[in-house]
C-alpha positions in Angstrom: 0.0 0.0 0.0 3.0 2.4 0.1 3.9 2.7 -3.6 5.5 6.1 -3.1 8.1 4.8 -0.7 9.7 3.0 -3.6 12.6 5.3 -4.7 12.8 6.7 -8.2 16.3 6.4 -9.5 17.9 8.1 -12.5 21.5 8.4 -13.8 22.2 11.6 -15.7 25.2 13.9 -16.2 27.5 11.5 -14.2 25.2 11.7 -11.2 22.8 9.3 -9.5 19.5 11.1 -8.7 17.0 9.6 -6.2 13.6 10.8 -5.0 11.6 9.0 -2.3 8.6 9.6 0.0 8.8 9.8 3.7 5.7 8.9 5.6 6.2 10.5 9.0 5.0 8.4 11.9 3.1 6.1 9.5 0.5 8.8 9.0 -0.5 9.0 5.3 -1.5 12.7 5.9 2.1 13.6 6.9 4.3 12.9 3.9 7.3 14.6 2.3 9.1 14.0 -1.0 12.9 14.0 -0.7 15.6 14.4 -3.3 19.3 13.2 -3.0 22.1 13.0 -5.5 25.7 11.6 -5.7 28.4 12.1 -8.3 29.7 9.0 -10.2 32.2 11.0 -12.4 35.6 9.4 -12.8 37.7 9.9 -9.7 34.8 11.0 -7.5 34.0 9.4 -4.2 32.0 6.2 -3.7 28.2 6.5 -3.5 28.0 3.6 -1.1 29.1 6.0 1.6 26.2 8.1 2.9 28.5 11.1 3.5 29.1 11.4 -0.3 25.4 12.1 -1.0 23.9 15.6 -1.2 20.5 15.9 0.2 18.1 18.7 -0.8 15.7 17.7 2.0 12.0 17.8 1.6 11.6 19.2 -1.9 7.8 19.1 -1.6 8.2 22.1 0.7 5.2 21.3 2.8 3.4 18.4 4.5 1.5 16.4 1.9 -1.5 14.1 2.4 -2.2 11.1 0.1 -5.3 9.6 -1.4 -7.5 7.4 0.7 -7.3 4.8 -2.0 -4.4 3.5 -4.1 -1.9 5.2 -4.2 -1.8 5.5 -0.4 1.4 7.5 -0.5 2.7 10.3 -2.6 4.5 9.0 -5.7 7.5 11.0 -7.0 9.2 10.9 -10.5 12.4 12.3 -12.0 13.1 13.9 -15.3 15.7 16.2 -16.9 15.6 19.2 -19.1 19.1 20.0 -20.3 21.3 20.0 -17.2 18.3 20.5 -14.8 16.9 17.7 -12.8 13.2 18.0 -12.0 11.1 16.0 -9.5 7.3 16.0 -9.5 4.8 14.1 -7.5 1.2 13.0 -7.5 -1.4 11.3 -5.3 -1.7 14.3 -3.0 -4.8 15.7 -1.3 -6.0 19.3 -1.1 -4.4 22.4 -2.6 -0.7 21.4 -2.4 0.9 23.9 -4.8 4.7 23.7 -4.0 
């Protein structure tokens, strides 16, 4: 029932990009979408070490609530336009505009 918790992973421009949904305290009305990235360019550090990842925190910018039917959690996706990485999400309730 927690489809959004499955991370979305993309490799682009010598970087691994990952988004995932945090369901705070198991409450489907308290969710955040997070984005992290790590360089895989030649000579860069190893992405198996958590300290080598850059976190942008809760990119959703606010608490999100999810549907009361599938999906029960906010689902995020990644895409790129040129050198820009974009994350978007769906399955939210209310007027979430961030």
